[in-house]
C-alpha positions in Angstrom: 103.3 -31.5 -148.7 99.8 -30.1 -148.3 99.5 -26.5 -147.2 97.5 -25.9 -144.1 93.8 -25.2 -144.2 94.4 -21.6 -143.0 96.4 -20.9 -146.2 93.2 -21.2 -148.2 92.1 -17.7 -149.1 89.2 -16.4 -147.0 86.2 -14.6 -148.6 86.1 -10.9 -147.7 83.3 -9.4 -145.6 83.1 -11.8 -142.6 81.4 -10.2 -139.6 82.1 -11.0 -135.9 80.1 -14.0 -134.7 78.0 -14.6 -137.8 80.8 -14.7 -140.4 79.6 -14.7 -144.0 76.0 -15.7 -143.2 74.6 -12.2 -143.9 76.0 -12.1 -147.4 74.7 -15.6 -148.1 71.2 -14.5 -146.9 71.2 -11.1 -148.5 72.5 -11.9 -152.0 73.8 -15.4 -152.1 74.1 -15.8 -155.9 76.2 -12.7 -156.2 78.3 -13.8 -153.2 79.0 -17.2 -154.6 79.7 -16.0 -158.1 82.3 -13.6 -156.7 84.4 -16.3 -155.0 86.4 -17.7 -158.0 88.3 -14.4 -158.1 89.8 -15.3 -154.8 90.9 -18.9 -155.5 89.9 -22.4 -156.5 89.0 -23.0 -152.9 87.7 -20.2 -150.6 87.1 -20.4 -146.9 83.9 -19.0 -145.5 82.5 -19.0 -142.0 78.8 -19.6 -141.0 78.9 -18.6 -137.4 81.4 -21.0 -135.7 81.2 -23.5 -138.6 84.3 -24.1 -140.7 83.5 -24.3 -144.4 85.2 -24.1 -147.8 83.6 -23.3 -151.1 84.7 -25.3 -154.2 85.0 -22.9 -157.2 86.2 -25.1 -160.1 84.6 -27.8 -162.1 87.5 -30.2 -161.7 87.5 -29.9 -157.9 83.7 -30.2 -157.8 83.9 -33.4 -159.8 86.6 -34.8 -157.4 84.4 -34.1 -154.4 81.3 -35.7 -155.9 83.2 -38.8 -157.1 84.4 -39.6 -153.5 81.3 -39.9 -151.4 83.1 -41.8 -148.7 85.5 -39.0 -147.8 83.1 -36.2 -148.8 79.9 -37.6 -147.3 76.4 -36.2 -147.3 76.5 -33.7 -144.5 77.0 -30.1 -143.7 74.3 -27.5 -143.1 72.3 -28.3 -146.2 71.9 -32.1 -145.7 71.7 -31.8 -141.9 68.7 -29.6 -142.3 67.1 -31.9 -145.0 67.3 -34.8 -142.6 65.1 -32.9 -140.2 62.1 -33.8 -142.4 63.3 -36.4 -144.9 65.2 -38.6 -142.5 67.7 -40.9 -144.1 66.1 -41.0 -147.6 68.2 -41.8 -150.6 69.2 -38.2 -151.2 70.2 -37.4 -147.6 71.4 -40.7 -146.1 75.1 -41.1 -145.2 77.5 -43.1 -147.3 77.2 -46.3 -145.2 73.4 -46.5 -145.9 73.5 -45.4 -149.5 74.4 -48.4 -151.6 71.7 -50.6 -150.1 69.1 -47.9 -150.5 70.1 -47.3 -154.1 69.7 -51.0 -154.9 66.2 -50.9 -153.4 65.1 -47.7 -155.1 66.6 -48.2 -158.6 63.9 -50.6 -159.9 61.2 -48.0 -159.3 63.0 -45.7 -161.8 63.9 -48.4 -164.3 63.6 -47.2 -167.9 60.8 -49.8 -168.4 58.6 -48.0 -165.9 59.0 -44.6 -167.5 56.3 -45.0 -170.2 53.6 -45.7 -167.5 54.8 -42.6 -165.5 54.8 -40.6 -168.7 51.2 -41.5 -169.4 50.3 -40.1 -165.9 52.3 -37.0 -166.5 50.5 -36.3 -169.8 47.1 -37.0 -168.3 47.6 -34.8 -165.3 49.1 -32.0 -167.4 46.1 -32.0 -169.7 43.6 -32.1 -166.8 45.4 -29.1 -165.2 45.2 -27.1 -168.4 41.4 -27.5 -168.7 40.9 -25.4 -165.6 42.8 -22.4 -167.0 40.9 -19.5 -168.5 41.6 -17.8 -171.8 43.1 -14.3 -171.2 43.8 -15.0 -167.5 46.9 -14.0 -165.6 48.8 -17.1 -164.4 50.6 -16.9 -161.1 53.2 -19.2 -162.4 55.2 -20.8 -159.6 52.1 -21.8 -157.5 50.5 -23.3 -160.6 53.6 -25.2 -161.6 53.9 -26.5 -158.0 50.3 -27.7 -158.0 50.9 -29.4 -161.4 54.2 -31.1 -160.6 53.0 -32.1 -157.1 49.9 -33.8 -158.6 52.1 -35.6 -161.1 54.4 -36.9 -158.4 51.6 -37.8 -156.0 49.8 -39.9 -158.7 52.9 -41.6 -160.0 54.0 -42.4 -156.4 50.8 -43.7 -154.8 47.9 -43.5 -157.3 44.8 -42.0 -155.7 45.8 -42.6 -152.1 46.0 -38.9 -151.3 42.5 -37.2 -151.1 42.2 -33.6 -152.3 42.2 -32.0 -148.9 45.3 -34.0 -147.8 47.0 -33.2 -151.1 46.5 -29.5 -150.6 47.9 -29.7 -147.1 50.9 -31.7 -148.2 51.6 -29.0 -150.8 51.4 -26.3 -148.2 53.7 -28.3 -145.9 56.2 -28.7 -148.7 56.2 -25.0 -149.3 56.9 -24.3 -145.6 59.7 -26.8 -145.5 61.4 -25.6 -148.7 61.2 -21.9 -147.8 62.4 -22.5 -144.3 65.3 -24.9 -145.2 67.6 -22.2 -146.5 67.0 -19.9 -143.6 67.7 -22.7 -141.1 71.0 -23.5 -143.0 72.2 -20.0 -142.1 71.2 -20.0 -138.5 72.7 -21.9 -135.5 70.7 -25.0 -134.5 70.3 -23.6 -131.0 67.8 -21.1 -132.4 65.6 -23.9 -133.6 64.2 -24.3 -130.1 62.9 -20.7 -129.9 59.0 -20.6 -130.1 59.0 -18.4 -133.1 56.1 -18.7 -135.7 58.5 -19.9 -138.3 59.9 -22.7 -136.0 56.4 -23.8 -135.0 55.2 -23.9 -138.6 58.3 -25.9 -139.6 57.8 -28.5 -136.9 54.1 -28.8 -137.7 54.7 -29.3 -141.4 57.4 -31.8 -140.8 55.3 -33.9 -138.4 52.1 -33.7 -140.5 53.8 -34.6 -143.8 55.6 -37.5 -142.3 52.4 -38.8 -140.6 50.4 -38.5 -143.9 52.9 -40.5 -146.0 53.6 -43.0 -143.2 49.9 -43.8 -143.1 49.8 -44.4 -146.8 52.8 -46.8 -146.6 51.3 -48.8 -143.7 47.9 -49.0 -145.4 49.4 -50.1 -148.8 51.5 -52.7 -147.2 48.6 -54.2 -145.3 46.5 -54.6 -148.5 49.3 -55.9 -150.7 47.8 -54.8 -154.0 50.1 -53.8 -156.8 48.9 -50.5 -158.2 51.6 -50.2 -160.8 52.9 -47.0 -159.1 56.2 -46.1 -157.6 55.2 -47.1 -154.0 54.2 -50.5 -155.3 57.6 -50.9 -156.8 59.4 -49.8 -153.6 57.3 -52.2 -151.5 58.1 -55.1 -153.8 61.8 -54.3 -154.1 64.3 -56.8 -152.5 68.0 -56.1 -152.0 69.8 -58.8 -154.1 72.6 -58.8 -151.6 70.7 -59.0 -148.3 67.3 -60.4 -149.6 65.6 -57.8 -147.4 63.2 -55.0 -148.3 62.6 -51.5 -146.9 60.9 -50.8 -143.5 57.9 -48.6 -143.3 60.0 -45.8 -141.8 62.5 -46.1 -144.7 59.8 -46.0 -147.2 58.3 -42.9 -145.6 61.8 -41.2 -145.9 61.9 -42.1 -149.6 58.4 -40.8 -150.3 59.1 -37.5 -148.6 62.3 -37.2 -150.6 60.7 -38.0 -153.9 57.6 -35.9 -153.3 59.5 -32.8 -152.5 62.3 -33.3 -155.0 60.0 -34.3 -157.8 57.7 -31.3 -157.4 60.0 -28.5 -156.3 62.8 -28.9 -158.9 60.5 -29.5 -161.8 58.2 -26.6 -160.8 61.2 -24.2 -160.6 62.5 -25.3 -164.0 59.1 -25.0 -165.6 58.6 -21.5 -164.1 61.9 -20.1 -165.3 61.4 -21.7 -168.8 57.9 -20.3 -169.2 59.2 -16.9 -168.3 61.9 -17.2 -170.9 59.5 -18.3 -173.6 57.1 -15.5 -172.8 59.9 -13.0 -173.3 61.0 -14.7 -176.6 57.9 -15.2 -178.7 59.8 -16.5 -181.7 61.4 -19.2 -179.6 58.0 -19.9 -178.0 56.5 -20.5 -181.5 59.3 -22.8 -182.4 58.8 -24.9 -179.2 55.1 -24.9 -179.9 55.6 -26.3 -183.4 57.7 -29.1 -181.9 55.4 -29.8 -178.9 53.2 -32.4 -180.6 56.2 -34.5 -181.3 57.4 -34.3 -177.7 54.0 -35.3 -176.4 53.8 -38.2 -178.9 57.2 -39.5 -177.7 56.1 -39.1 -174.0 59.7 -39.1 -172.8 62.5 -36.8 -171.9 63.2 -34.4 -174.8 67.0 -34.7 -175.6 69.4 -32.1 -177.0 68.5 -33.3 -180.5 65.2 -31.4 -180.1 64.7 -27.6 -179.5 62.5 -28.4 -176.5 65.3 -30.5 -174.9 67.9 -27.8 -175.5 65.6 -25.2 -174.0 65.1 -27.3 -170.9 68.9 -28.1 -170.7 69.8 -24.5 -170.9 67.1 -23.5 -168.4 68.6 -26.0 -165.9 72.1 -24.5 -166.6 70.9 -20.9 -166.2 68.8 -21.5 -163.2 69.7 -24.8 -161.5 66.9 -25.6 -159.1 69.3 -27.0 -156.4 71.8 -24.2 -156.7 73.9 -25.0 -153.6 74.5 -28.0 -151.4 77.1 -29.3 -149.0 79.2 -32.3 -148.1 81.2 -33.0 -145.0 84.7 -34.5 -144.7 84.7 -37.8 -142.8 88.5 -37.7 -142.3 91.5 -35.5 -142.8 92.0 -35.2 -146.5 93.7 -33.1 -149.2 92.1 -31.0 -151.9 93.9 -28.8 -154.4 97.1 -29.2 -152.4 95.5 -28.0 -149.2 94.9 -29.9 -146.0 91.2 -30.2 -145.3 90.5 -31.3 -141.7 87.8 -33.9 -140.8 84.3 -32.4 -140.1 84.8 -29.5 -142.5 81.7 -28.4 -144.4 82.4 -28.4 -148.2 80.0 -26.1 -150.1 79.3 -27.0 -153.8 77.3 -24.8 -156.1 76.0 -25.7 -159.6 75.0 -22.0 -159.8 78.7 -21.0 -159.4 80.0 -23.6 -161.9 77.3 -23.0 -164.5 78.1 -19.3 -164.5 81.8 -19.4 -164.9 82.5 -17.5 -168.2 85.5 -19.8 -168.9 83.2 -22.8 -169.0 80.1 -21.2 -170.5 80.7 -18.0 -172.6 78.3 -15.2 -171.7 76.8 -17.3 -168.9 74.0 -14.8 -168.1 72.6 -15.2 -171.6 70.0 -17.9 -172.3 71.4 -19.6 -175.4 69.7 -23.0 -176.2 72.0 -23.2 -179.3 75.0 -23.7 -177.1 73.8 -27.3 -176.7 73.8 -28.0 -180.5 77.2 -29.4 -179.8 76.3 -32.3 -177.5 78.3 -32.1 -174.2 81.0 -34.5 -173.5 81.5 -36.3 -170.2 83.8 -33.5 -169.1 81.2 -30.8 -169.5 80.5 -29.4 -166.0 76.7 -29.7 -165.9 75.2 -30.4 -162.5 71.4 -29.9 -162.3 71.1 -33.4 -160.9 74.6 -33.5 -159.2 77.1 -36.2 -160.3 79.1 -39.2 -159.2 77.7 -42.0 -157.1 75.0 -39.8 -155.5 73.7 -38.4 -158.8 69.9 -38.1 -158.6 68.3 -41.5 -159.3 65.2 -39.8 -160.7 66.9 -37.5 -163.3 65.2 -39.2 -166.3 61.8 -39.1 -164.4 62.3 -35.4 -163.8 63.3 -34.6 -167.4 60.4 -36.5 -168.7 58.0 -34.7 -166.3 59.4 -31.3 -167.3 59.3 -32.1 -171.1 55.7 -33.4 -171.1 54.4 -30.6 -168.9 56.2 -27.9 -171.0 55.0 -29.4 -174.3 51.4 -29.6 -173.0 51.4 -26.0 -171.9 53.0 -24.5 -175.0 50.8 -26.6 -177.3 47.6 -25.2 -175.8 48.5 -21.7 -174.6 50.4 -18.6 -175.7 52.3 -16.9 -172.9 52.9 -13.2 -172.7 54.7 -11.2 -170.0 52.9 -8.5 -168.0 54.3 -5.0 -168.7 56.1 -3.5 -165.7 56.1 -6.8 -163.6 59.2 -7.4 -161.5 60.6 -10.9 -161.1 63.1 -11.6 -158.4 65.2 -14.6 -157.7 64.3 -16.1 -154.4 67.0 -18.5 -153.1 65.3 -21.1 -151.0 66.1 -24.8 -151.0 65.5 -24.3 -154.8 66.0 -21.3 -157.0 62.5 -19.8 -157.2 61.2 -16.9 -159.4 59.2 -14.6 -157.2 56.4 -12.4 -158.6 56.3 -14.3 -161.9 52.9 -13.8 -163.6 52.1 -14.4 -167.3 49.1 -13.8 -169.4 47.8 -16.9 -171.1 45.8 -17.0 -174.4 44.3 -20.1 -175.8 46.0 -21.2 -179.0 42.7 -23.0 -180.1 40.7 -19.7 -180.0 39.4 -18.9 -183.5 40.7 -15.4 -183.3 43.4 -13.8 -181.2 42.4 -11.3 -178.6 43.0 -7.7 -179.8 46.0 -6.1 -178.1 43.8 -3.4 -176.4 41.5 -6.1 -175.0 44.5 -8.0 -173.6 45.8 -4.9 -171.9 42.4 -4.0 -170.4 41.3 -7.6 -169.3 41.1 -8.1 -165.6 43.9 -9.8 -163.7 42.4 -13.1 -162.5 43.9 -16.3 -161.3 43.1 -19.6 -163.0 41.2 -21.9 -160.7 43.1 -24.8 -159.3 42.0 -28.1 -160.8 
């Protein structure tokens, strides 16, 4: 017989009214990583919301396998729906299978070479605007690069430069505001604060921009060979119907944000690591030409692939998300009532020392033994709702990383402080690196590097 929900251990430190929200706002990674010491399941409270954190790989896998009982919901996905609607990532179970059938052709392996060619072209074009000896503000530059890649692979040249810049700004507003809104009661959304007004403006503007592209493209019925053309042409083999304009807008918002944010975060953390490990950087540089020639996702049989794999383990971009129970159920011998928020964390699972020895160390060689299907590795989730674009994302990261390292040497700035910023993705704040052209005939003398002005590369 299942034990009652109240028998699940409760995380310490809850405050009246707000519960554990302050801990999750102040230092969420440390808070999450402390929970396995209290049990396999740990109760937390976010204001009046009832929630439970899953702390083991086995229970995480069980939740992700059953997307009917543990549906997309809870504070994370409820907030995502505010701007992404019922896109493939955020839609409830009853809408998912049809949407997956409609979206799957756009990410078929046969389309990846064309996407890869765009990724290589955009990466090379971006690098041309960088200046030898400059200081690179890494995260904004990576967001610009990955957003351009996603925009061109999604809808070719349908987004003019001014609208692209605005869409990138809007995406940043939404991603930085999402985590804060997760931790605050929805009633506060109506307050006329600057943050709430900016969030609403960005949501409306981004949706209107992408909706206009969908309507215009459908009216002209020209196949541009991009992702939107594939989505417009897709027919559900079961219903023989396609996607509506509103559904396509939801999908484009989902793919635009997910494809740019997660890849940019991974690239930023990886470049930071390679700057701190010059020998490893040189080894990746030596391999870069082969990765670019392959124009695909670098696997764990390559050093580049292992570095990316380990980066996604060490700093999983989507580090926490939620599900909600659609009915009374049982988990780990405990009764879980319907409408309970279930919190899952790749960050927590990836940093369990019993699963990954010395989890805080970056060790690409841990992937020399290829993982089995039982390895708890969750950068793209798992189960029926695993990210449909995981190979697209890995290809994008591989090509962008190989392009950067093949052309530029990266060096850390002495005394710089990098902080982890938990937003919707795990972002490195304050990350700046000096870049030196590898094609220069002679390296800059050390003193000249130290004395050179701190300048930002121009955006392409």
